[in-house]
C-alpha positions, -999 to 999 in steps of 0.1 A, spaced: -112 162 284 -84 157 258 -88 172 224 -90 146 196 -62 148 171 -54 126 141 -20 113 132 -2 125 101 1 101 71 28 74 75 53 58 53 43 23 41 68 -5 38 67 -42 34 90 -69 45 94 -99 21 107 -134 29 109 -158 0 131 -183 -18 125 -177 -55 134 -143 -70 106 -147 -96 80 -150 -68 95 -119 -52 93 -100 -85 57 -110 -90 48 -99 -55 66 -66 -61 45 -60 -92 13 -67 -73 24 -45 -44 32 -16 -68 -3 -21 -85 -19 -18 -50 2 8 -32 20 28 -59 57 34 -68 85 20 -47 107 47 -32 135 23 -22 144 -14 -20 167 -28 6 196 -51 -3 186 -88 -2 201 -108 27 199 -145 37 170 -151 61 188 -172 86 174 -157 118 149 -185 124 137 -217 107 101 -208 113 92 -205 76 114 -234 63 87 -262 66 62 -242 45 86 -223 21 117 -244 21 153 -236 29 176 -209 15 152 -181 22 159 -144 15 149 -112 32 142 -79 16 122 -47 22 104 -22 0 92 13 10 66 32 -10 65 68 -21 28 73 -14 21 80 23 -8 62 39 -34 69 66 -25 46 95 -62 36 98 -57 17 66 -30 -7 78 -55 -36 86 -69 -33 50 -33 -33 37 -25 -64 57 -56 -82 42 -44 -72 7 -9 -86 13 -24 -118 26 -44 -120 -7 -12 -116 -26 5 -143 -6 -24 -166 -14 -24 -157 -51 13 -166 -53 10 -198 -32 21 -232 -45 -10 -245 -63 -1 -281 -56 -2 -278 -18 -14 -243 -9 19 -234 9 30 -198 7 60 -191 -14 64 -156 0 56 -139 33 47 -102 30 44 -82 62 33 -46 59 42 -19 84 45 18 87 70 44 99 61 76 117 84 101 134 80 82 167 77 45 158 77 16 134 46 -6 135 40 -40 119 6 -54 110 0 -91 119 -27 -117 122 -12 -132 153 -24 -121 188 0 -118 217 0 -98 249 20 -69 233 -2 -67 202 -33 -45 204 -62 -56 182 -71 -32 153 -100 -47 132 -108 -75 108 -85 -100 125 -55 -77 123 -32 -67 152 -5 -41 155 30 -47 168 52 -18 179 86 -29 167 107 2 172 105 34 192 125 64 181 147 75 211 179 96 211 182 100 173 176 63 164 150 36 162 154 13 192 143 -23 197 119 -37 222 120 -70 240 99 -87 213 115 -71 182 123 -98 156 159 -107 153 161 -95 116 149 -61 128 175 -60 155 205 -59 131 225 -27 128 219 -28 91 181 -29 95 180 -2 121 202 20 99 180 14 68 148 22 88 165 54 102 172 65 67 137 58 55 124 77 85 146 107 75 132 106 39 96 103 53 101 133 76 114 154 46 84 143 25 60 151 53 75 185 58 73 192 21 36 181 20 29 203 51 46 233 33 26 227 1 -6 224 22 1 257 39 7 274 5 -26 259 -9 -45 272 22 -30 307 18 -40 308 -19 -76 298 -10 -81 329 12 
């Protein structure tokens, strides 16, 4: 029988797709209120990888990412996705209910990058409360690597480089937390 072990905390990030910078700033304020201080923001790029969101949110969409300083328990990713859905609803167009921003949370660990989603597909295991997980990258040979279903905007060299950098920061933070935990345990003896 295998021994049960629990994963270390993970680094939370969110992907944002939007048209209006004011909506993105409002979303960022709400995200910070929920999840704490932002460690780093990506540069903003045009979201021209698909027209999937154009009907609902209009054309001229932008893509950005935020990563947060506070690490999370991976068990909480379904709850986090429900919170980001609520933020999307709060910021929706009051005249027609259309979203004005898409917020997709995910997490980074040493081995992988996982997104939370409400959509079920064959490669997405169910978690809880209507939320599924999507393995987007695996860490192989010193870099995150894509999978056959990885979204086009996550396939770019720039995105992979950014997430590799965030993974490095995460590992340094995790090591520091582990070292501090060891020192605390030694003092308690």
